[in-house]
N, C-alpha and C positions, 0 to 999 in steps of 0.2 A: 607530209600526208595530212589531209584534213580528216578529222575524226570527231565523234561525239564521245562524251563520258560513258554513255550507255554501251556503245560499241567497244570501248576500251575494256569495260568491266566484263564483257562476255567473250572477248577475243584477245585477252591480254598477251598471250604468247606470240601473237602475230605482230605485236607492236613494240615488244621489248627492245630497248636500245635505239629506237627510231625517233627521229625528229618529227613532231606532229604539231598541228595547229587546231585549236578547239575554239569554235565561235559561240557567241551568245552565252557566255559564262560570267560568273562574278564570284568574289570571295563572300563566304557566308556572313550573315549579319553579325555573328559572334566573333568574327575576325576583324571587323571594322575598327580601326584605331590601333591595331597591332602592327608591329614591324614584321618584315619578312623573316627575320631571324634575330638572334641576340648578338650584337657586335661586341668586339673586345674593347674594353675601356680600362682605365686605371684601376677600377675596382671590380670589374666583371670579366670573367672568361668568356670567350666567344662560344656560342652554342648554336646548333641547328634550330631552325624553326619549321614546324609543320603547320601549314595553313590550309583550311578546308576550302576547296573550290567547288562550286555547284552550278548546275544549269537551271533553267527555269522550271524544271520538273523535280528539283531537289535531288537529282542524282549527284553524287559528289566523289571527289578524289582528293588526295593530299598534294599540295605543292610544297616541296621540301627545299629549303635554301640554307646554305652554309653561313655561319656567323662571320666568316672571313670574306664573304662576297662583298663587292663594292656597294651593293644596295641593301646590305643586311639591316641597316638602321632606317631604311625608307619605310614609310607607312604603306600598307598594302593598298592596291588600287581600290577606289571606292565605288566605281561604276560597273557597268556591264559592257562586255566587248569580247575581245579575243586574246588568247595567250598561245605562245609558241614555247615548246620545251621538249626535253628528252624523256621518254617513258622508261621508268625503272620500277622495281618492286622490292619490298623488304618483307620477307616471308610471303604473306598473301596480300599485303597492303600495296596498292598501286601508288607510285610516287611520280610526280612530274617535276623535272629539274629545269629551272630557267637558265638559259645560257647567256641571255642579254636582257637587261631590264627594259630596253626599248622595244622588246617584242611582247611586252605586256601592255595592251592597248585597251583599256577599260574606262572609257570616259562617257559611255552612253547611259541612258536611263536604266536604273536597276529594275529587274522584273521580280515579281513576287506573287505568291498565291494570295488571293483575296482582293487584288486590285481590280478595278472595273476596266474591262477590255471590250472593245467593239469589233466584231468580225463580220465578214460577208458570208462566209461558209465555214463548215466544220467537217473535219475528217479525223476523228479521234479513235485510234486503235489501242491506246494505252501502252504503246511500246516502250515508253520511257519510265513507267512506274517501277517501284521496287517492291519486292515481296513483303507483305505484312507491314507496310509503311503507309500512314495516312496520305491520301491523295492530296497533293499540294501543287497543282499545275497553274501556270500563269492564266489569270482571267477566270478560272473555275472557282466555285465556292463549295466548301465541304462543311456544312453547318449542322450542328447538333441542336435539335429542338427539345428532346427529352432523353435522359439517360447519359451514357458515356461513349456509346459506339459511334463510329464514323464510317464513311466509305474508305476502303483501303485498297492499295494495289495488291494484286495477287499474281503469282507465277506458278504455272503447273506444267511439268514435263511428263508427257506420255511415255512410259517406260517401253512400251511395245513399238512405238514409232519414232521415238526420240524427238518429237516435235514439242517445242515449248510455246505455251500460250501465255499471254498477259492480258489482264482485264481488271475491271473495278468490281469490288465485292462488298456487300453489306450482310451482316449476319448477327443474330442474337445467340449464337451457340455459346453455351457456358455462361450466359449472362445471369446476373443476380437481380437486375432491376425489373419492376413490374411494368414499366413503360419505356420503350426505346423508339426514338424517331430521329432519323438523319436524312439530309438532303444533299445530293450532288447536283450542282447547278452550273449550266454552261456559261460561257462568256455571253455578253449581250450581242444579239444578232440583228442586223438590219433586215427589215421585212417590207421595204418600199416597193418590192416586186415579188412575183410569185416564186415560192421556194418549197422544197419538199424535205422531209425529215424521215430518217429510218435508223434503226439500231437492232441489236440482238440481245436477248436475255436468256438466262438459264437459271435453274434452281437445283438445290440438292437438299435432301432430308426435310421434306415439307412437314411442318409441325403446326401450322396455323389451323384454327378451327374453321369449319364451313362458314363461308360468308365473310371471313376476315382475310383480306388480301395484303400480303406483306409489301407489295410493290405496285406503285402507281406513277404515272408520268403526267406532268402538267406544263402549261406555259403561262407566263405572266408578262404584261406590258407595263406594269407599274412597280416592279420590284426595285427597291432602292439599293440593292447590293448587300444588305445586311439583315433587314427585318422581314422574315418570311411571313409572320402573322399579319403584318400591315399590308401585304400585297394581295391583289386579287388573282386567284389561280384558276385556270380553266383546264379541266381534265382532257387529256389527249386519248382518244380511243384507239390505242395501239394493241396489237396482239402481243401478249407477254407470256412467259413461262408460267404454267399452272401446276396444280398438284397432280394432275393426270399425266403430265409430261415426264419423260424419263429423266432421271438425275443426270445433270451435266449436259443435257442436249440443248444446243443453241437454237432458239426459236426466233425467226425473223419477225420484226414488228409489222412488216408491210410498209408501203410508201404512203406517207401522210402529208397532206397539203397543210402548210402553215398559213396563218391568216396574213393578208396583205394589209399593212398599216403604214401608210406613207409618212406619217409624222411621228411614229413611235418605233422603238426597238423592243425585242422580247428576249427572255431567257427561257430555257427549258429545264425543268426541275425533275430529278429522279428521286422519288420519295420511298424510303424504307421504314416500315413499322414492325416492331417485334416486342418480345418480352422474355422473361426467364422460362416461360412455358411455351411460347410461340417463337420457335428458334430457327425457322426456315432461313436458308442461305440463298441470296439472290446475287447474280452476276450480270454485268452488262458489258458490251463491247461493240466496236464498229459503229460508233455514232456518227451519222452523216447528215449534214444540212447542205443542200446544194440548190443552185438556181434551176428553176423548172424549165 
């Protein structure tokens, strides 16, 4: 059965004991150079190895291998690709057991947050984010300009309906800094033809003073992927959640025409500003860029 790490983590009991294939995964940077396990030698007893496997959204599980396996001494695969294994668990920890090292096929280019990626369209629902973990999705940039806060993944389950929502959130709640600013920036988008953009935003516990907006949206055609201050940013006039809106109510941005720039690409930046006194929480979801 083909499955994702995110699905495994939310529906584990449905997959226990089953043989599964997971695509577009890689061993975490911290595992590179390690062997799958500790093989027995003249001076060393065999021991299991637990190696972190992750997808391009930083969701992860453990690949557990025996020190007596034929591949125990092999270095873990260095690239990105697919893996086949049997799903098990130890207490609450998900473990994937490799049955044949030839079913680990990871020779593609590794993915990683922060790399420059060019896309035609975007349909981001943040389904792959983990609760209270910094957003680190392939091609997206999560950049701190001031303070220590970032955009983070958030999961909320409505107790009355049982529905679970996932979204991106920025907040200065319980902050100690006088100035906080962080940006969540999309992958680079081709705009050589007409395209539209939309998203939803929500707020909770508005604490910003009149005239101070915690959330704004911009686009740039000369962002270098790193330096926000060096780029020219044009504000996008979108409808966003305001102090007068109900807490947690999702506000549609409306459909926004993006500029047509035949020789350039753009990024869209979601900017949050706050402080220890202006602590409004902002959430975004359902970011869509599509051909017009």
